N, C-alpha and C positions, 0 to 999 in steps of 0.2 A: 503495500501498498505506498507507504512512504517513497518507495521507487515510480509507481505510477504519480503521485504527486510531486515530485523531483521532475519526471518530465512534463506532464504539464503546466508547472510555473517558468519549464524552458521555453517549452513551448508560448508559452502567451507572452513570455519575454522577448521573446523575438518580433511573435506579433507587432508586439508595440513598437520597437526598434524599426522595424518594416514602413508599420502603417504613420510614425514619428519623422523618418526622415525622407517621407514619400509626399511629406506635410510642406517641408524648409523651402522656401523660395528662395530667390534671389532678395540680397538689400543692394538699396540704393545707397550710395556712397556720391559724397563732396566733390570726388574729382573731378575736372573737368579742365579744357584746356583754356591758359590767360589771356594767350596771347589773339590780337583779332583776325589774324589769317585761319588759324583753328579753331578758333570758334565758333567764326561764320561759315567752316565748312561744315555745322550742324553734326560735330560728332563724325566725323567719318576719322579713320584711323589709315588707311591708309595714303601714302606721300606720295606725291610727284614731282619730280626733278628733270624742271625742261633742263635739255641741251639744247645748246645754238646747230643754229644748217650745218650739215657738213655741205664743204665747199665742191662741187665736183671740177667745177675748170673756173678758169675767168680771164678778158679780154680786154684789151684796153686798144683806142686809139687818141691819138694826141688831138685834142680837138684846138679847132685858128676859130675867126670870125665869122670864117664861110662854114663851119659843122659845130656851130654852138647849138644846133636844133637836133642834132644827131647824138646817138648814144655813142661818150666818149669806156664808159665804163660797162660790159655784158656778164654778170656773174651766172654762173647754173647751180643751184642747189638743189636739195632733199634736206626730206626731215633726218636726221641721228637715230628713228628707230620708226616701227611698222605697225606698235603694238596701242595702247590705249593711253594719254589722249589724242596724241598721231591722226587716229585714221579720221578724225574730224576733221583737222586743219586744213586748212586752205592756205594759199600766201601770204592772205594780208595779217597770221598769226606770226609774220618778221615782222619786224622793225629795223629799219635802216637808219645811220647813220654815217654822215660827212664829220668828223673832226667831234663828235660830242653833241652835235647839233642834227636834230631831225630831219631827212629828209625822205621826201615825196620819189618815187623811182615806182618803172612801171612792172609791175612783176602780169608772165603770167604761165599756163600749164595747169596741172601738173603733164607732162608726157605720157607714152606709154610707159618707161621704165620710174616713172615720180619723179619729172627732172624739174622744177622749176629757173624759166627765166627772168633776170631781173634785168631793167637795164635803167642805166644813170645817166643825163645830154649834159652834155656843157653849159648850157641855159643855167640846169640846175647848180650846177659845179660854182658855175657863175654867180650866182643868186648867194647861197649859202658863206663863195671864198674874199667875197667882195668885187672886187674892179676888178679889168679883161687884163691889167696885170699880174694878178696872182693867178694865172691860169701857168705861167712859165718860171721855171722854178720854182714851184712849189713841192713840197711831199703831204703829203695826208692821209689820216688814214679812215675807210669805208667800213661799216662794223654793220653786221648782224644779226642780234637778237628776238629768241622765241620769245612770243606773248601766249598770255591764255586770262578770257575773263571768264571763271568757272562757276562765279559767283557775282557778288557784289564788288570783288577787286580783284585787281589784274594781279596776275603770277608771271615773273619774266625769267627768265634762263640766265643763271648768276654771274655767266661768262658769255660776250660775246662773241663773234668770231671775226676779227682785224684782216682785212685785207689793206697793206699797205701802198701807195700807188704815189709814184713817184713821178714828177714832171723837170726834168732837166733843164735848165735853164734856155738850153739852144735845140737840143731835138732831141726826138725818142721819147719812151713810156713806157714805166712799168710797173706793173702790178701784177706780183706773183701771186700763187694762190696759197694758202696758209694752208689746205691740205693736201698738198700735193708732196 
């Protein structure tokens, strides 16, 4: 009889334990993101680190007074990755600048291989750098940065891809591909 009581007590104890554990719910905590970027993300725990565009090729032509409206720099580029969030990106998700000042450039694409083409005209260069004399004998950086606005605030790639353009005083122009 004592053995039966022990078995019943053990069975009852196990049943109380199982029922008790089954009714335990997760409790809310006071943990929260405090910086605006993460707080605005609505509790998403995933992190997106944007990368600047990958430069496929660069080509440049020395601008003259007669060719200011033609492209002086053509940049072919693609996204660094193919997954999210890049799958929804367009050419508008790249911000270009010349010597740190935002530049409006013309972007077309992508082509069948996912490559975009962005062109910069001499008129744009003249507007950003000043007088036409700045077109001769100067060096400047053309930089591309990835931007994305998933919510209220804009995310930007921490780094920009920079193309150094060199216009020597008398002839020539160079714009080496930073990813070559």
